[in-house]
C-alpha positions in Angstrom: -22.3 188.1 348.8 -24.3 185.1 347.8 -27.6 184.4 349.2 -28.5 180.9 350.6 -30.0 179.5 347.2 -26.8 181.0 345.3 -24.4 178.9 347.6 -26.1 175.4 347.0 -25.3 173.0 344.5 -27.2 173.5 341.4 -28.0 169.6 341.1 -29.1 169.5 344.9 -31.6 172.6 344.2 -32.9 171.0 340.8 -33.5 167.6 342.3 -35.7 169.3 345.7 -37.4 171.9 343.6 -38.4 168.7 341.1 -39.6 166.3 344.3 -41.7 169.4 345.2 -43.1 169.9 341.8 -43.9 166.4 341.5 -45.6 166.2 345.0 -48.0 169.1 343.9 -48.7 167.4 340.4 -49.0 163.9 341.5 -51.2 164.5 344.4 -53.7 167.3 343.3 -54.1 168.4 346.6 -54.8 172.3 346.8 -53.5 172.4 350.3 -50.2 171.2 349.3 -50.1 173.5 346.4 -50.9 176.2 348.7 -47.7 175.7 351.0 -45.4 175.1 348.2 -46.8 178.7 346.6 -46.3 180.4 350.1 -42.8 178.7 350.5 -41.8 179.6 346.9 -43.2 183.3 347.5 -40.7 183.3 350.8 -37.6 182.3 348.9 -38.8 184.8 346.2 -39.1 187.6 348.6 -35.5 186.8 350.0 -33.9 186.2 346.8 -35.6 189.2 345.0 -34.7 187.9 341.5 -34.7 190.6 338.6 -38.3 189.9 337.1 -38.6 192.1 333.8 -42.2 193.8 332.8 -42.4 191.5 329.7 -41.7 188.3 331.5 -44.2 189.7 334.4 -47.1 190.2 331.9 -46.2 186.8 330.1 -46.6 184.7 333.5 -50.0 186.9 334.5 -51.4 186.3 331.1 -50.5 182.7 330.9 -52.1 182.1 334.5 -55.5 183.9 333.5 -55.7 182.4 330.1 -54.9 179.0 331.6 -57.6 179.4 334.1 -60.2 180.7 331.7 -59.6 177.9 329.2 -60.1 175.3 332.0 -63.0 177.1 333.4 -64.9 177.0 330.0 -64.0 173.6 329.4 -65.3 172.6 332.8 -68.5 174.3 332.0 -69.4 173.5 328.5 -67.9 170.0 328.6 -68.5 168.5 332.0 -71.4 170.8 332.7 -70.2 171.4 336.4 -71.2 174.3 338.5 -69.5 177.5 338.5 -68.2 177.0 341.9 -66.9 174.0 341.0 -65.6 174.6 337.9 -63.6 177.5 339.2 -62.3 175.7 342.2 -61.0 173.0 339.8 -59.6 175.7 337.4 -57.9 177.3 340.1 -56.2 174.1 341.6 -54.6 173.3 338.0 -53.7 177.1 337.9 -51.8 176.6 341.2 -49.9 173.6 339.9 -48.5 175.7 336.9 -47.7 178.8 339.3 -45.5 176.1 341.5 -43.6 175.4 338.4 -43.1 178.8 337.4 -42.0 180.0 341.0 -39.6 177.1 341.4 -38.2 177.9 337.8 -37.7 181.5 338.6 -35.8 180.6 341.8 -33.8 178.0 340.2 -32.9 180.3 337.2 -32.1 183.3 339.2 -30.0 181.6 341.7 -27.8 179.2 339.5 -25.4 180.2 336.8 -24.6 178.4 333.6 -21.2 177.7 334.6 -22.1 176.0 337.8 -25.0 174.2 336.6 -22.4 172.6 333.9 -19.5 172.1 336.4 -22.1 170.2 338.7 -23.4 168.0 335.9 -19.7 167.2 335.2 -18.3 166.7 338.7 -21.6 165.3 340.8 -23.6 163.6 338.0 -20.7 162.5 336.1 -21.9 164.0 332.8 -19.2 163.7 330.2 -17.9 167.3 330.4 -18.6 167.6 326.4 -22.4 167.2 327.4 -22.2 169.3 330.2 -20.6 172.2 328.3 -23.6 171.6 325.8 -25.9 172.6 328.5 -23.9 175.8 329.4 -23.6 177.0 326.0 -27.6 176.6 325.9 -28.3 178.8 328.8 -25.4 181.1 328.0 -27.1 181.9 324.4 -30.6 182.5 325.5 -30.2 185.9 327.1 -28.0 186.9 324.0 -30.7 185.8 321.7 -33.3 187.8 323.6 -30.9 190.9 323.7 -30.6 190.6 320.0 -34.3 190.4 319.9 -34.9 193.4 321.9 -32.5 195.4 319.9 -34.3 194.5 316.8 -37.6 195.5 318.1 -36.3 198.7 319.6 -34.5 199.4 316.2 -37.6 199.0 314.0 -39.8 201.1 316.7 -37.3 204.0 315.9 -37.6 203.3 312.4 -41.3 203.3 312.3 -41.4 199.6 311.1 -43.7 198.4 314.1 -46.5 197.0 312.8 -49.0 194.2 313.1 -50.8 194.4 309.7 -49.1 191.3 308.1 -48.4 189.2 311.4 -46.7 186.4 309.5 -44.0 188.4 307.6 -43.4 190.4 310.8 -42.5 187.2 312.7 -40.6 185.9 309.6 -38.9 188.9 309.4 -37.5 188.4 313.0 -36.7 184.6 312.9 -34.4 184.6 310.2 -31.9 187.4 311.4 -32.1 185.7 315.0 -31.3 182.3 313.4 -28.3 183.6 311.3 -27.2 185.3 314.3 -27.3 182.2 316.5 -25.4 180.1 313.5 -22.8 182.7 313.4 -22.1 182.5 317.0 -22.6 178.7 317.1 -19.7 178.6 314.3 -17.4 180.8 315.9 -17.8 178.6 319.4 -17.0 175.7 317.2 -13.7 177.1 315.9 -12.5 178.4 319.3 -13.2 174.7 320.9 -11.4 173.0 317.9 -8.4 175.2 318.2 -8.4 174.4 321.9 -8.5 170.8 321.5 -11.6 170.7 323.4 -12.7 167.2 324.0 -9.3 165.3 323.3 -8.7 164.5 326.8 -11.4 162.2 329.0 -11.3 164.9 331.9 -10.5 168.7 332.5 -9.9 170.9 335.3 -12.2 173.7 336.5 -11.2 176.9 338.3 -14.4 176.7 340.6 -15.5 173.2 341.4 -18.7 172.6 343.3 -19.0 170.4 345.8 -22.3 169.0 348.0 -21.5 170.8 351.4 -23.1 170.8 354.7 -25.5 173.8 353.6 -26.7 171.5 351.0 -27.3 168.8 353.8 -29.0 171.2 356.1 -31.2 172.6 353.4 -32.1 169.1 351.9 -33.2 167.9 355.5 -35.1 171.2 356.2 -37.0 170.6 352.5 -37.7 167.0 353.2 -39.4 168.1 356.4 -41.4 170.4 354.8 -42.6 168.1 351.9 -43.4 165.7 355.0 -45.2 168.1 357.1 -47.2 169.5 354.1 -48.3 166.0 353.2 -49.4 165.5 356.7 -51.4 168.8 357.1 -53.2 168.1 353.8 -54.9 165.0 355.4 -56.0 167.2 358.2 -58.0 169.8 355.8 
């Protein structure tokens, strides 16, 4: 059974999440950022997206590194006190955390197919360009799988070494590029064989629509945005 966010129209989710991100970024208010982080955590606990260990470690290292760099810049460039520099650094990190959380929510609750369909039907984007977004999002996990397979194969063979990092990275880039080009050519040939793009419109097996759930969720989220802005003026 689909969750609430999975039942929503992708464009509605994307628009609302972007509004929330812009509210945090433009106001720069820590209270607003705290409310958005809390709301996103509630949605994440409800959705329970699958986050792999490398992705989780990447998120943690990004937040720690971003906080540390900003903290050092505030100390040495602006001569701020430790408390002030730390508070300002954490405020900036909170914005990044909001972006990460909303991105995980959107990606985990939206399929590339539904996003491409909503772009074509609701946003009236030509289906050729909408299909490009579908291909891009669909190839990303395949490329990640190829990279993981290559790393596992080299670990088994004992080729995993960082003695010459530039050669090590290049040895991954070219095989991945070759596989991506090979898949792209196969997709292009298949599209040409089926006459893709010949007609101005096309039919969809599963059409996306803006339903009452989208309307109710939009009202709820707008009330949340207004409430956070009002509460931020009280603190």
